[in-house]
PAZAPA-4460 file (N, C-alpha, C; in steps of 0.05 Angstrom, whole numbers, plus 32768, in hexadecimal, padded with zeros to 4 digits):
% residues 218
    n_x    n_y    n_z   ca_x   ca_y   ca_z    c_x    c_y    c_z   seq   type   mol
   821A   8585   8174   8211   8564   816D   8220   8554   8180     1      M     A
   823C   8555   8181   8248   8542   8193   8243   8544   81AF     2      K     A
   823E   855A   81B7   8239   855E   81D5   821D   8555   81DE     3      S     A
   8209   8559   81CB   81F0   8551   81CC   81F1   8535   81CC     4      L     A
   81FC   8527   81BD   81FD   850D   81BB   8208   8500   81D3     5      T     A
   821B   850D   81E1   8229   8502   81F7   8217   8502   820B     6      T     A
   8208   8519   8210   81F5   851E   8224   81DE   850B   8223     7      V     A
   81D6   8501   820C   81C2   84EF   8208   81CC   84D4   8213     8      I     A
   81E4   84CD   820E   81F2   84B0   8212   81F0   84B1   822F     9      R     A
   81FB   84C3   823E   81FA   84C7   8256   81E2   84C3   826C    10      V     A
   81CD   84D0   825C   81B0   84D0   8268   81A9   84B1   8269    11      L     A
   81B0   84A6   8254   81A1   8488   824D   81B3   8477   8263    12      F     A
   81C9   847F   8264   81DF   846D   8276   81D3   8470   8291    13      L     A
   81CF   8489   8297   81C3   848D   82B8   81A6   847C   82BB    14      I     A
   8196   8480   82A5   817B   8473   82AA   8184   8457   82A8    15      L     A
   8199   8449   829E   819F   8429   829D   81A7   8421   82B9    16      F     A
   81BA   8438   82C7   81C1   8431   82DE   81B0   842C   82F1    17      L     A
   819C   8443   82F0   8181   8445   8304   8172   842C   8303    18      L     A
   8171   8421   82ED   8162   840E   82E7   816B   83F5   82F4    19      L     A
   8188   83F2   82EE   8196   83DC   82FD   8195   83DB   8317    20      V     A
   8196   83F5   8320   8194   83F8   8341   8178   83F0   8351    21      W     A
   8166   83FA   833C   8148   83F0   8344   8140   83D2   833E    22      K     A
   8151   83C8   8332   814C   83AF   832B   8131   83AA   8314    23      G     A
   8131   83C0   8300   8123   83C5   82F0   8129   83BB   82D1    24      K     A
   813B   83A4   82CD   8144   83A2   82B8   8133   839D   82A1    25      M     A
   811C   838E   82A9   8109   838A   8295   8100   83A3   8283    26      M     A
   8100   83BA   8294   80F8   83D3   8287   810E   83D9   826E    27      L     A
   8123   83D5   8277   813C   83D8   8260   8135   83C7   8244    28      W     A
   8135   83AB   824D   812E   839B   8239   8114   83A0   8227    29      L     A
   8102   83AF   8232   80E7   83B8   8225   80F1   83CE   8211    30      A     A
   8102   83E0   821B   8110   83F8   820E   811D   83EF   81F8    31      L     A
   812C   83D6   81FC   8139   83CA   81E3   812B   83C1   81CE    32      F     A
   8115   83B3   81D6   8102   83A5   81C7   80F6   83BF   81B2    33      A     A
   80EF   83D5   81C2   80E2   83EA   81B1   80F3   83F2   819D    34      V     A
   8110   83F1   81A6   8126   8400   8196   8128   83EF   8179    35      S     A
   8122   83D7   817B   8125   83C0   8162   810F   83CD   814F    36      L     A
   80F8   83D2   815C   80E5   83DC   8148   80EC   83F7   813D    37      G     A
   80F2   8406   814D   80FE   8422   8142   8114   841F   812E    38      L     A
   8127   840A   812F   813B   840A   8120   8135   8403   8106    39      A     A
   8119   83FB   80FE   810F   83F9   80E4   810C   8410   80D4    40      L     A
   8106   8424   80E4   8105   8442   80DA   811A   8453   80DD    41      F     A
   812B   8450   80F5   813F   8466   80F8   815C   8459   80FA    42      F     A
   815A   843D   80F2   8179   8432   80F4   817D   842F   8114    43      G     A
   8195   8421   8119   81A0   841B   8132   81A5   842F   8146    44      R     A
   8191   8442   814E   8193   8459   815E   8197   8452   817A    45      V     A
   818C   8437   817F   8194   842F   819E   81B3   842D   819E    46      Y     A
   81BE   841D   8192   81DB   841B   818E   81E9   8431   8193    47      C     A
   81E5   8448   8184   81F2   845E   8181   81EE   8472   8198    48      G     A
   81D5   8476   81A4   81CF   8485   81B9   81C3   847D   81D8    49      Y     A
   81B9   8462   81D2   81AC   845B   81E7   81B9   8444   81FB    50      V     A
   81CE   8433   81EE   81D8   841B   81F4   81ED   8421   820A    51      C     A
   81E9   841C   8224   8201   8426   8236   821E   8418   822F    52      P     A
   821B   8402   8227   8235   83FB   8222   8249   840A   8205    53      M     A
   8238   840D   81F4   8247   8422   81DF   824C   8439   81EF    54      H     A
   823F   8446   81FF   8243   845C   8211   8262   845B   821E    55      T     A
   8262   8446   822F   8276   843E   823F   8294   8435   822D    56      L     A
   828C   842B   8213   82A1   8422   8204   82B2   8436   81F8    57      M     A
   82A5   844B   81F6   82B3   8460   81E8   82CC   8467   81F9    58      I     A
   82C8   8470   820F   82E2   8475   8225   82EF   845F   8229    59      P     A
   82E5   8449   822A   82F5   842F   822E   8306   842C   821D    60      A     A
   8303   842E   81FC   8315   842A   81E3   8327   8440   81EB    61      E     A
   8324   845A   81F3   8337   846D   81F5   834D   8463   820C    62      K     A
   8340   845A   8223   8353   8451   8236   8366   843D   8232    63      I     A
   835C   842B   8220   8369   8417   8219   837E   841E   8205    64      G     A
   837C   8432   81F5   8395   8439   81E5   83A6   844B   81FA    65      R     A
   83A0   8459   820A   83B1   8468   821A   83C5   8456   822D    66      R     A
   83B9   8442   8231   83C5   8428   823F   83D2   841B   8231    67      L     A
   83D0   841B   8216   83DE   8403   8203   83D6   83ED   820A    68      N     A
   83BF   83EC   820C   83AD   83CD   820D   839D   83C3   81F7    69      L     A
   839C   83DB   81E5   838A   83D6   81CD   83A0   83C6   81B9    70      Q     A
   8396   83B6   81A7   83A0   83AA   8195   838C   83A8   817E    71      T     A
   8395   83A9   8164   8385   83AA   814B   837D   8390   8144    72      S     A
   838B   8378   814E   838D   8360   8144   8371   834E   8157    73      V     A
   8359   8345   8154   8349   8339   8162   834A   8317   815B    74      H     A
   8341   8308   816B   833D   82EA   8167   832F   82E5   814F    75      P     A
   833A   82D9   813C   832E   82D3   8124   8319   82C1   8120    76      K     A
   8310   82B4   813A   82F9   82A0   813C   82E7   82AC   813F    77      W     A
   82E6   82CD   8149   82CE   82D8   8147   82C0   82E2   8133    78      L     A
   82CD   82E2   8119   82C8   82EA   80FF   82B2   82D9   80F4    79      D     A
   82A9   82C6   80FC   8293   82AF   80F2   827B   82C0   80F5    80      S     A
   8275   82D3   8105   825C   82E0   8109   824A   82D2   8118    81      G     A
   8250   82BD   811E   8239   82AE   8132   823A   82B1   814D    82      V     A
   8250   82BE   815C   8258   82BF   8175   8241   82D8   8183    83      Y     A
   823A   82EA   8174   8226   82FC   817F   820A   82F3   8185    84      S     A
   8202   82DE   816F   81EA   82CF   8174   81EF   82B7   818A    85      W     A
   8206   82AD   818A   820C   829C   81A4   8207   82AA   81B9    86      V     A
   8213   82BF   81BE   8210   82D0   81D8   81F6   82D6   81DD    87      A     A
   81E5   82DE   81C9   81C7   82E5   81CB   81B9   82CD   81D7    88      L     A
   81BB   82B7   81CE   81B1   82A0   81D8   81B9   8292   81EF    89      I     A
   81CF   8295   81F7   81DD   8291   8210   81D1   82A5   8227    90      A     A
   81D2   82C0   821E   81C5   82CF   8232   81A9   82CD   8239    91      S     A
   8197   82CB   8224   817B   82BF   822E   8178   82A6   823C    92      V     A
   8186   8294   8236   8185   827A   823F   8192   827A   8262    93      A     A
   81A2   828F   8265   81AF   8293   827B   8199   82A1   8290    94      M     A
   818D   82B4   8284   8178   82C2   8292   8163   82B2   8299    95      M     A
   8159   82A2   8288   8143   8292   8288   8148   827D   82A6    96      L     A
   8161   8270   82A3   8169   825B   82B4   816A   826C   82D1    97      F     A
   8179   8282   82D0   817A   8293   82EC   815C   8297   82FA    98      A     A
   814B   829F   82E8   8133   82A4   82F1   8122   828A   82F9    99      R     A
   8120   8275   82EB   8113   8262   82EC   811D   824A   8301   100      K     A
   8134   8248   82FF   8144   8234   8312   8152   8242   832C   101      V     A
   815D   8258   8329   816B   8265   833C   815A   8279   834E   102      L     A
   8144   8280   833C   812E   8297   834A   813C   82B0   834F   103      Q     A
   814F   82B8   833B   815B   82CF   833D   815A   82E0   8322   104      I     A
   815F   82F8   8321   815E   8306   830A   817D   830E   8303   105      N     A
   8183   8302   82F1   81A1   8301   82E2   81A4   831D   82D9   106      L     A
   81B6   832D   82E4   81BA   8348   82D5   81CE   8344   82BC   107      P     A
   81BF   8337   82AA   81CC   8335   8290   81DB   834C   8281   108      I     A
   81CA   835F   8281   81D0   837A   8274   81E8   8384   8283   109      L     A
   81EA   8388   82A0   8204   8390   82AD   821C   837C   82AA   110      L     A
   8214   8363   82A4   822B   8354   829E   8239   835E   8281   111      I     A
   8224   835C   8272   8233   8366   8258   823B   8381   8255   112      W     A
   8231   8395   8262   823F   83AE   8265   8258   83AD   826E   113      L     A
   825E   839E   8285   8278   839C   8290   828A   838A   8277   114      V     A
   8280   8375   826A   828F   836A   8259   8293   837A   8241   115      A     A
   8287   8387   8238   8288   839B   8222   82A3   83B0   8225   116      S     A
   82A5   83BA   823E   82BC   83CC   8247   82D3   83BD   8248   117      I     A
   82D7   83A7   8254   82ED   8392   8252   82F3   838D   823A   118      L     A
   82E5   8385   8228   82ED   837C   820C   82FB   8395   81FE   119      I     A
   82EB   83AC   8201   82F5   83C7   81F2   830C   83D0   81FF   120      T     A
   8313   83C8   8217   832F   83D0   821E   8343   83C8   8211   121      L     A
   8342   83AF   8203   8353   839F   81F2   834B   83A0   81D4   122      R     A
   8333   839D   81D1   8332   83A4   81AF   8323   83B9   81A7   123      Y     A
   831F   83C2   818C   830D   83D4   8185   82F5   83D5   8189   124      K     A
   82E0   83E5   818A   82C9   83E5   8190   82B9   83D2   817B   125      Q     A
   82C2   83D7   8163   82B6   83BF   8151   82B4   83A8   8153   126      V     A
   82CA   839C   8166   82CA   8380   8169   82B0   837B   817B   127      V     A
   82AA   838A   8191   8290   8386   819E   827B   838A   818F   128      F     A
   827A   839C   8182   825E   83A4   8171   8256   838E   815F   129      H     A
   8268   8389   814E   8263   8377   8136   8265   835D   813D   130      N     A
   8279   8353   8153   827B   8338   8152   8275   832A   816D   131      L     A
   8271   8336   8181   8268   832D   8196   824D   8338   81A9   132      I     A
   8245   834E   81A2   822D   8358   81B4   8215   8348   81A9   133      C     A
   8208   8341   81BE   81EF   8331   81B7   81D4   8344   81AF   134      P     A
   81DB   835D   81BB   81C2   836E   81B4   81C8   837B   8196   135      F     A
   81E2   837B   8192   81E6   8388   8172   81E0   8374   815F   136      G     A
   81DC   835B   8166   81D1   8346   8154   81B6   834C   814A   137      A     A
   81AA   8352   815B   818B   8356   8152   8189   8374   8147   138      L     A
   8198   8385   814F   819B   83A0   8148   81A3   839D   812A   139      Q     A
   81B6   838D   8121   81BE   838C   8108   81A9   8382   80F5   140      R     A
   8196   8370   80F9   8184   8364   80ED   816E   8379   80E8   141      V     A
   8166   8388   80F8   8152   839F   80F6   815C   83B6   80EF   142      F     A
   8174   83BB   80F0   8183   83D3   80E2   8185   83CF   80C5   143      G     A
   8187   83BB   80BA   8190   83B5   80A1   8172   83BF   808E   144      K     A
   8163   83BF   809F   8149   83C6   808C   813C   83E3   8093   145      F     A
   814E   83F2   80A2   8148   840E   80AB   8140   841E   8095   146      A     A
   812B   842F   8095   8120   843F   8088   8131   8459   8082   147      I     A
   813A   8465   8093   814E   847C   809B   816A   8473   80A5   148      S     A
   817E   847B   8097   8197   8474   80A0   81B2   848B   8096   149      S     A
   81C4   8489   809F   81DD   8496   8094   81DD   8490   807A   150      H     A
   81E6   84A8   8065   81ED   849C   8048   8206   84B2   803D   151      W     A
   8211   84A9   802C   8228   84B7   8022   821E   84BC   7FFF   152      V     A
   8223   84DA   8004   821B   84E2   7FE4   8236   84DE   7FD5   153      N     A
   823C   84CA   7FC0   8251   84BF   7FB5   825F   84D2   7FA9   154      E     A
   8250   84E8   7F9B   8254   84FA   7F85   826A   8511   7F90   155      T     A
   8264   8515   7FB1   8279   8525   7FBD   828A   851B   7FCC   156      Q     A
   828A   84FE   7FD5   829B   84F0   7FE3   82B8   84F0   7FD5   157      C     A
   82D1   84F6   7FE6   82EA   84F8   7FDA   82FD   84E2   7FE2   158      I     A
   82EF   84D1   7FF4   82FD   84B7   7FF8   8315   84BD   8011   159      G     A
   8310   84CF   8021   8327   84D3   8034   832C   84C2   8049   160      C     A
   8315   84B1   804D   8312   849E   8063   830D   84A5   8081   161      R     A
   830E   84BE   8083   830A   84CA   809E   82ED   84BE   80AA   162      L     A
   82DA   84B7   809A   82BF   84A9   80A9   82C8   848E   80AE   163      C     A
   82D6   847C   80A4   82DE   8467   80A5   82EE   8466   80C2   164      E     A
   82FF   8477   80C5   8311   8477   80DE   82FB   847D   80F9   165      K     A
   82E8   848A   80F4   82D7   8491   8111   82C1   8483   8112   166      V     A
   82B9   846D   80FE   82A4   845B   8103   82AA   8441   8118   167      C     A
   8299   8444   812E   82A1   8433   8141   8299   8411   8139   168      P     A
   828A   8413   8125   827F   83F8   811E   828A   83EC   8100   169      S     A
   829A   8400   80F5   82A4   83F9   80D8   828D   83F8   80C2   170      E     A
   827A   840B   80C7   8266   8406   80B6   826A   8414   8099   171      A     A
   827C   8425   8099   8286   8437   8083   82A1   8428   8076   172      I     A
   8298   8422   805D   82B2   8418   804B   82B6   842D   8036   173      V     A
   82D1   8432   8031   82D9   8444   8018   82E4   8430   8005   174      V     A
   82D0   842E   7FEC   82DB   841B   7FD8   82F5   8421   7FCE   175      G     A
   830B   840A   7FC6   8322   840B   7FC1   8321   8413   7FA2   176      A     A
   8311   840F   7F8E   8312   8418   7F76   8305   8436   7F73   177      D     A
   82F0   843A   7F7E   82E2   8453   7F75   82E1   846B   7F8B   178      D     A
   82F0   8462   7FA4   82F4   8472   7FBC   82DF   8482   7FC2   179      R     A
   82C7   8475   7FC4   82B1   8480   7FD0   82A6   8470   7FE7   180      K     A
   829D   847D   7FFD   8297   8472   8014   8278   8466   8016   181      A     A
   8275   8452   8020   8257   8449   801D   8253   843F   8039   182      T     A
   8237   843E   8044   822F   8435   805E   821E   841F   805D   183      I     A
   8229   8408   806F   8217   83F8   8076   8205   83FC   808D   184      D     A
   81ED   83FF   8086   81D7   8406   8098   81D3   83F1   80B0   185      R     A
   81D8   83D6   80AA   81D5   83C1   80BD   81EC   83C7   80D1   186      S     A
   8202   83D3   80CD   8214   83D9   80E4   8216   83F5   80EE   187      L     A
   820D   8407   80E0   820C   8422   80E5   81FC   8427   8101   188      C     A
   8208   8431   8112   8201   8435   812F   81F0   8453   812E   189      L     A
   81EE   8460   811B   81E4   847E   8114   81F0   848E   8126   190      Q     A
   820B   848E   812A   8215   84A0   8141   821A   84BA   813A   191      C     A
   821F   84BF   8120   8224   84D7   8115   8242   84DD   8112   192      H     A
   8254   84CB   811D   826E   84D0   811A   827C   84D6   8101   193      N     A
   8274   84C8   80ED   827A   84CF   80CF   8270   84E7   80C4   194      C     A
   8256   84EC   80CE   824D   8507   80BF   8260   851F   80CD   195      Q     A
   8267   851E   80E5   8277   8534   80F2   8294   8534   80E7   196      Q     A
   82A0   8521   80E0   82BC   8528   80D3   82B9   852A   80B4   197      V     A
   82A7   8524   80A6   82A7   8526   808A   82AB   8540   8086   198      C     A
   82C7   8545   8076   82CB   8561   806F   82BA   8571   8055   199      P     A
   82AA   855C   8046   829A   8567   8031   827E   8564   8034   200      K     A
   8276   8560   804E   825A   855D   805A   824A   854D   8045   201      D     A
   8257   8536   803E   824A   8527   8029   8239   8510   8037   202      T     A
   823B   850D   8054   8230   84F6   805E   8215   8502   806D   203      I     A
   81FC   84F6   8068   81E7   84FE   8079   81D3   84E7   807E   204      S     A
   81C3   84F2   8091   81AF   84E1   809D   8190   84E4   808D   205      Y     A
   818A   84CF   807E   8170   84D4   806E   8164   84BD   8068   206      T     A
   8150   84BC   805D   813E   84A6   8057   814E   8497   803F   207      K     A
   8151   847C   8041   8161   8467   802F   814B   8468   8018   208      V     A
   8157   846A   7FFF   814C   846B   7FE7   8153   8449   7FDD   209      S     A
   8148   843F   7FC8   814F   842A   7FBE   816C   842D   7FAF   210      A     A
   8170   843F   7FA5   818C   8444   7F99   819F   8446   7FAA   211      S     A
   8199   8452   7FC4   81AE   8454   7FDA   81B6   843A   7FE5   212      N     A
   819D   8428   7FE8   819F   840F   7FF7   81B3   83FD   7FE0   213      S     A
   81AE   83FF   7FC5   81BE   83F4   7FB1   81E0   83F7   7FB4   214      A     A
   81E2   840F   7FBD   81FF   841D   7FBA   820F   8415   7FD1   215      K     A
   8203   8403   7FE4   820F   83FA   7FFD   8204   83FF   801A   216      G     A
   81EF   8407   8019   81E1   840C   8033   81D9   83F1   8041   217      L     A
   81DA   83DA   8033   81D5   83BF   803F   81B9   83B5   803E   218      G     A
***
């Protein structure tokens, strides 16, 4: 499964770079728009498999660790949660300004790709995913209502926290009292990292029921 996931991500990255080279960024934006609709049914699969930023942030985080660039402390002013929306509004405004006034197509996706790599060299992936990414802001809204998502069978969960450690967006939290993991589907990238490391096979991708939602799926 891990190898297949990597292949899918690389193929979408190649597609993204080809569209950049051909100057067809509107096609990628159309793909992103479609992914928002799909997020209502399948969760944030765009973020987990399609997004070129996430694909390159994975090795960027590893490189940052090896070069001792990584820090677990991020700027506290990002915690307000508004900056991803500010980034989204600013990105749209810059694209419109560049097209209408400067008569150029601003490669905003490529700019954010570079930014995501640089930021992840310094901070954990979760900082960009949850606090900065303008595209993630929209995906969180639609992903919150996903019909299908990853879910934890609490009766089998042993609270080992392995899933917490591998989640790139900190969508999984193990309760301090009951020692049971729960997944916030608005944050979950549907990447299967948690499912792959669970020693009890208690995490599955399935249709969200009302009771599952009430237990922490968001």
